[in-house]
BALUM-693934 format. One record per atom (N, C-alpha, C): residue in one letter; atom name; x, y, z; residue number from 1. Coordinates in nm, 3 decimals, padded with zeros to 5 digits. Layout:
REM residues N
{'a' 'CA' {X Y Z} NUM}
...
END
This chain:
REM residues 85
{'m' 'N' {01.571 -09.676 07.806} 1}
{'m' 'CA' {01.569 -09.699 07.663} 1}
{'m' 'C' {01.446 -09.630 07.603} 1}
{'a' 'N' {01.467 -09.566 07.491} 2}
{'a' 'CA' {01.359 -09.494 07.423} 2}
{'a' 'C' {01.261 -09.592 07.359} 2}
{'k' 'N' {01.137 -09.551 07.355} 3}
{'k' 'CA' {01.033 -09.628 07.287} 3}
{'k' 'C' {01.019 -09.570 07.147} 3}
{'i' 'N' {01.057 -09.651 07.047} 4}
{'i' 'CA' {01.052 -09.605 06.908} 4}
{'i' 'C' {00.951 -09.692 06.833} 4}
{'e' 'N' {00.858 -09.626 06.765} 5}
{'e' 'CA' {00.757 -09.696 06.687} 5}
{'e' 'C' {00.763 -09.645 06.543} 5}
{'v' 'N' {00.756 -09.739 06.449} 6}
{'v' 'CA' {00.761 -09.705 06.308} 6}
{'v' 'C' {00.639 -09.764 06.239} 6}
{'y' 'N' {00.556 -09.679 06.184} 7}
{'y' 'CA' {00.443 -09.723 06.101} 7}
{'y' 'C' {00.496 -09.731 05.959} 7}
{'s' 'N' {00.489 -09.850 05.899} 8}
{'s' 'CA' {00.550 -09.869 05.768} 8}
{'s' 'C' {00.461 -09.955 05.680} 8}
{'g' 'N' {00.514 -09.988 05.563} 9}
{'g' 'CA' {00.443 -10.073 05.469} 9}
{'g' 'C' {00.540 -10.147 05.381} 9}
{'d' 'N' {00.487 -10.241 05.305} 10}
{'d' 'CA' {00.567 -10.321 05.213} 10}
{'d' 'C' {00.610 -10.235 05.094} 10}
{'y' 'N' {00.727 -10.263 05.042} 11}
{'y' 'CA' {00.777 -10.200 04.919} 11}
{'y' 'C' {00.785 -10.048 04.929} 11}
{'c' 'N' {00.814 -10.000 05.046} 12}
{'c' 'CA' {00.823 -09.856 05.071} 12}
{'c' 'C' {00.971 -09.820 05.091} 12}
{'p' 'N' {01.033 -09.755 04.993} 13}
{'p' 'CA' {01.177 -09.726 05.007} 13}
{'p' 'C' {01.209 -09.634 05.125} 13}
{'y' 'N' {01.120 -09.541 05.156} 14}
{'y' 'CA' {01.145 -09.452 05.269} 14}
{'y' 'C' {01.134 -09.527 05.402} 14}
{'c' 'N' {01.045 -09.624 05.407} 15}
{'c' 'CA' {01.034 -09.708 05.526} 15}
{'c' 'C' {01.162 -09.787 05.545} 15}
{'t' 'N' {01.212 -09.843 05.437} 16}
{'t' 'CA' {01.336 -09.920 05.441} 16}
{'t' 'C' {01.451 -09.833 05.489} 16}
{'r' 'N' {01.459 -09.711 05.439} 17}
{'r' 'CA' {01.565 -09.619 05.480} 17}
{'r' 'C' {01.555 -09.581 05.627} 17}
{'a' 'N' {01.433 -09.555 05.672} 18}
{'a' 'CA' {01.414 -09.517 05.813} 18}
{'a' 'C' {01.457 -09.631 05.905} 18}
{'k' 'N' {01.415 -09.753 05.872} 19}
{'k' 'CA' {01.450 -09.867 05.956} 19}
{'k' 'C' {01.601 -09.893 05.951} 19}
{'a' 'N' {01.662 -09.873 05.836} 20}
{'a' 'CA' {01.807 -09.893 05.823} 20}
{'a' 'C' {01.883 -09.791 05.907} 20}
{'l' 'N' {01.836 -09.665 05.908} 21}
{'l' 'CA' {01.902 -09.563 05.989} 21}
{'l' 'C' {01.894 -09.599 06.137} 21}
{'l' 'N' {01.776 -09.643 06.182} 22}
{'l' 'CA' {01.760 -09.681 06.323} 22}
{'l' 'C' {01.848 -09.801 06.357} 22}
{'k' 'N' {01.855 -09.898 06.268} 23}
{'k' 'CA' {01.939 -10.016 06.292} 23}
{'k' 'C' {02.087 -09.977 06.293} 23}
{'q' 'N' {02.125 -09.887 06.204} 24}
{'q' 'CA' {02.263 -09.840 06.198} 24}
{'q' 'C' {02.303 -09.773 06.329} 24}
{'r' 'N' {02.209 -09.705 06.391} 25}
{'r' 'CA' {02.233 -09.639 06.521} 25}
{'r' 'C' {02.214 -09.737 06.637} 25}
{'e' 'N' {02.187 -09.864 06.603} 26}
{'e' 'CA' {02.166 -09.971 06.702} 26}
{'e' 'C' {02.050 -09.939 06.796} 26}
{'l' 'N' {01.943 -09.886 06.738} 27}
{'l' 'CA' {01.823 -09.853 06.814} 27}
{'l' 'C' {01.715 -09.956 06.786} 27}
{'e' 'N' {01.655 -10.005 06.891} 28}
{'e' 'CA' {01.546 -10.101 06.877} 28}
{'e' 'C' {01.416 -10.025 06.855} 28}
{'f' 'N' {01.330 -10.083 06.774} 29}
{'f' 'CA' {01.202 -10.020 06.745} 29}
{'f' 'C' {01.096 -10.126 06.721} 29}
{'v' 'N' {00.972 -10.083 06.736} 30}
{'v' 'CA' {00.856 -10.167 06.706} 30}
{'v' 'C' {00.803 -10.120 06.572} 30}
{'e' 'N' {00.778 -10.214 06.483} 31}
{'e' 'CA' {00.726 -10.180 06.350} 31}
{'e' 'C' {00.581 -10.224 06.337} 31}
{'y' 'N' {00.499 -10.135 06.286} 32}
{'y' 'CA' {00.359 -10.165 06.257} 32}
{'y' 'C' {00.340 -10.153 06.106} 32}
{'n' 'N' {00.300 -10.261 06.043} 33}
{'n' 'CA' {00.278 -10.261 05.898} 33}
{'n' 'C' {00.133 -10.223 05.872} 33}
{'v' 'N' {00.113 -10.104 05.819} 34}
{'v' 'CA' {-00.022 -10.053 05.799} 34}
{'v' 'C' {-00.094 -10.119 05.681} 34}
{'q' 'N' {-00.020 -10.186 05.597} 35}
{'q' 'CA' {-00.083 -10.258 05.486} 35}
{'q' 'C' {-00.137 -10.393 05.531} 35}
{'n' 'N' {-00.064 -10.458 05.619} 36}
{'n' 'CA' {-00.109 -10.588 05.670} 36}
{'n' 'C' {-00.209 -10.574 05.783} 36}
{'e' 'N' {-00.202 -10.462 05.853} 37}
{'e' 'CA' {-00.292 -10.434 05.965} 37}
{'e' 'C' {-00.356 -10.297 05.945} 37}
{'p' 'N' {-00.465 -10.290 05.868} 38}
{'p' 'CA' {-00.528 -10.161 05.837} 38}
{'p' 'C' {-00.567 -10.079 05.960} 38}
{'e' 'N' {-00.596 -10.146 06.070} 39}
{'e' 'CA' {-00.631 -10.073 06.193} 39}
{'e' 'C' {-00.513 -09.990 06.243} 39}
{'r' 'N' {-00.392 -10.030 06.207} 40}
{'r' 'CA' {-00.273 -09.953 06.246} 40}
{'r' 'C' {-00.267 -09.820 06.171} 40}
{'r' 'N' {-00.317 -09.817 06.047} 41}
{'r' 'CA' {-00.320 -09.690 05.973} 41}
{'r' 'C' {-00.414 -09.592 06.043} 41}
{'v' 'N' {-00.528 -09.642 06.088} 42}
{'v' 'CA' {-00.624 -09.558 06.161} 42}
{'v' 'C' {-00.557 -09.505 06.288} 42}
{'e' 'N' {-00.488 -09.593 06.359} 43}
{'e' 'CA' {-00.416 -09.554 06.481} 43}
{'e' 'C' {-00.311 -09.447 06.449} 43}
{'m' 'N' {-00.237 -09.465 06.340} 44}
{'m' 'CA' {-00.134 -09.371 06.299} 44}
{'m' 'C' {-00.194 -09.233 06.274} 44}
{'v' 'N' {-00.305 -09.229 06.201} 45}
{'v' 'CA' {-00.370 -09.102 06.169} 45}
{'v' 'C' {-00.426 -09.036 06.295} 45}
{'d' 'N' {-00.475 -09.116 06.388} 46}
{'d' 'CA' {-00.524 -09.061 06.515} 46}
{'d' 'C' {-00.410 -08.997 06.595} 46}
{'r' 'N' {-00.293 -09.059 06.589} 47}
{'r' 'CA' {-00.179 -09.009 06.664} 47}
{'r' 'C' {-00.113 -08.888 06.599} 47}
{'a' 'N' {-00.123 -08.881 06.467} 48}
{'a' 'CA' {-00.063 -08.771 06.392} 48}
{'a' 'C' {-00.165 -08.720 06.291} 48}
{'p' 'N' {-00.261 -08.641 06.337} 49}
{'p' 'CA' {-00.369 -08.595 06.249} 49}
{'p' 'C' {-00.317 -08.528 06.122} 49}
{'g' 'N' {-00.383 -08.560 06.013} 50}
{'g' 'CA' {-00.346 -08.502 05.885} 50}
{'g' 'C' {-00.239 -08.578 05.810} 50}
{'v' 'N' {-00.181 -08.678 05.873} 51}
{'v' 'CA' {-00.074 -08.756 05.812} 51}
{'v' 'C' {-00.133 -08.879 05.744} 51}
{'r' 'N' {-00.089 -08.906 05.624} 52}
{'r' 'CA' {-00.138 -09.023 05.550} 52}
{'r' 'C' {-00.024 -09.108 05.495} 52}
{'t' 'N' {00.095 -09.051 05.485} 53}
{'t' 'CA' {00.207 -09.121 05.422} 53}
{'t' 'C' {00.285 -09.203 05.524} 53}
{'i' 'N' {00.356 -09.301 05.472} 54}
{'i' 'CA' {00.445 -09.381 05.555} 54}
{'i' 'C' {00.588 -09.362 05.506} 54}
{'p' 'N' {00.685 -09.378 05.592} 55}
{'p' 'CA' {00.672 -09.415 05.732} 55}
{'p' 'C' {00.634 -09.294 05.818} 55}
{'q' 'N' {00.582 -09.326 05.934} 56}
{'q' 'CA' {00.562 -09.226 06.039} 56}
{'q' 'C' {00.630 -09.282 06.163} 56}
{'i' 'N' {00.710 -09.199 06.226} 57}
{'i' 'CA' {00.795 -09.243 06.336} 57}
{'i' 'C' {00.759 -09.166 06.462} 57}
{'f' 'N' {00.750 -09.241 06.570} 58}
{'f' 'CA' {00.723 -09.184 06.702} 58}
{'f' 'C' {00.834 -09.226 06.796} 58}
{'i' 'N' {00.885 -09.131 06.872} 59}
{'i' 'CA' {00.987 -09.160 06.974} 59}
{'i' 'C' {00.932 -09.113 07.107} 59}
{'n' 'N' {00.920 -09.207 07.200} 60}
{'n' 'CA' {00.862 -09.178 07.332} 60}
{'n' 'C' {00.727 -09.109 07.317} 60}
{'d' 'N' {00.645 -09.162 07.228} 61}
{'d' 'CA' {00.509 -09.114 07.201} 61}
{'d' 'C' {00.505 -08.975 07.137} 61}
{'r' 'N' {00.618 -08.921 07.097} 62}
{'r' 'CA' {00.623 -08.792 07.028} 62}
{'r' 'C' {00.638 -08.817 06.879} 62}
{'h' 'N' {00.554 -08.753 06.800} 63}
{'h' 'CA' {00.559 -08.770 06.656} 63}
{'h' 'C' {00.682 -08.699 06.600} 63}
{'v' 'N' {00.770 -08.776 06.537} 64}
{'v' 'CA' {00.891 -08.722 06.477} 64}
{'v' 'C' {00.864 -08.685 06.331} 64}
{'g' 'N' {00.784 -08.766 06.263} 65}
{'g' 'CA' {00.755 -08.743 06.123} 65}
{'g' 'C' {00.797 -08.863 06.040} 65}
{'g' 'N' {00.833 -08.837 05.915} 66}
{'g' 'CA' {00.873 -08.943 05.824} 66}
{'g' 'C' {01.023 -08.960 05.819} 66}
{'y' 'N' {01.068 -09.029 05.715} 67}
{'y' 'CA' {01.212 -09.056 05.700} 67}
{'y' 'C' {01.293 -08.927 05.691} 67}
{'d' 'N' {01.248 -08.834 05.609} 68}
{'d' 'CA' {01.324 -08.709 05.592} 68}
{'d' 'C' {01.342 -08.636 05.725} 68}
{'d' 'N' {01.238 -08.639 05.807} 69}
{'d' 'CA' {01.245 -08.574 05.939} 69}
{'d' 'C' {01.343 -08.646 06.030} 69}
{'l' 'N' {01.337 -08.779 06.028} 70}
{'l' 'CA' {01.428 -08.859 06.110} 70}
{'l' 'C' {01.573 -08.835 06.067} 70}
{'y' 'N' {01.595 -08.836 05.936} 71}
{'y' 'CA' {01.729 -08.814 05.882} 71}
{'y' 'C' {01.780 -08.676 05.922} 71}
{'a' 'N' {01.695 -08.575 05.912} 72}
{'a' 'CA' {01.736 -08.439 05.948} 72}
{'a' 'C' {01.774 -08.430 06.095} 72}
{'l' 'N' {01.696 -08.493 06.181} 73}
{'l' 'CA' {01.729 -08.493 06.325} 73}
{'l' 'C' {01.865 -08.558 06.348} 73}
{'d' 'N' {01.889 -08.669 06.281} 74}
{'d' 'CA' {02.015 -08.741 06.297} 74}
{'d' 'C' {02.131 -08.656 06.246} 74}
{'k' 'N' {02.113 -08.596 06.131} 75}
{'k' 'CA' {02.220 -08.516 06.069} 75}
{'k' 'C' {02.256 -08.395 06.156} 75}
{'k' 'N' {02.156 -08.334 06.221} 76}
{'k' 'CA' {02.179 -08.219 06.308} 76}
{'k' 'C' {02.234 -08.260 06.445} 76}
{'g' 'N' {02.235 -08.390 06.472} 77}
{'g' 'CA' {02.281 -08.438 06.602} 77}
{'g' 'C' {02.175 -08.428 06.710} 77}
{'e' 'N' {02.049 -08.410 06.669} 78}
{'e' 'CA' {01.940 -08.393 06.764} 78}
{'e' 'C' {01.864 -08.521 06.795} 78}
{'l' 'N' {01.895 -08.628 06.722} 79}
{'l' 'CA' {01.825 -08.754 06.746} 79}
{'l' 'C' {01.848 -08.804 06.887} 79}
{'n' 'N' {01.970 -08.794 06.934} 80}
{'n' 'CA' {01.999 -08.839 07.071} 80}
{'n' 'C' {01.918 -08.764 07.175} 80}
{'n' 'N' {01.892 -08.635 07.151} 81}
{'n' 'CA' {01.810 -08.558 07.245} 81}
{'n' 'C' {01.668 -08.612 07.250} 81}
{'c' 'N' {01.615 -08.651 07.136} 82}
{'c' 'CA' {01.479 -08.708 07.130} 82}
{'c' 'C' {01.473 -08.840 07.207} 82}
{'l' 'N' {01.580 -08.915 07.200} 83}
{'l' 'CA' {01.583 -09.045 07.267} 83}
{'l' 'C' {01.583 -09.032 07.418} 83}
{'k' 'N' {01.635 -08.921 07.469} 84}
{'k' 'CA' {01.644 -08.899 07.614} 84}
{'k' 'C' {01.515 -08.845 07.672} 84}
{'a' 'N' {01.440 -08.774 07.591} 85}
{'a' 'CA' {01.319 -08.706 07.641} 85}
{'a' 'C' {01.212 -08.803 07.683} 85}
END
């Protein structure tokens, strides 16, 4: 099973969309709320330098990007490849 991590925040429509896409694909993920846990934002930036926006998604410790990136992978049929790696 792939390790999926989502750095998100409250009232973030892109975060909601990313989590909905993962749930729709019946994929389990761990969510880190960077607003409730500010240390998670620092961790997120350390893992993906230069990134400040949420959501940020990691699959098997590989930075996928935000919602648009996740959606693009899914639309191209490449999301399953990321899950296997």
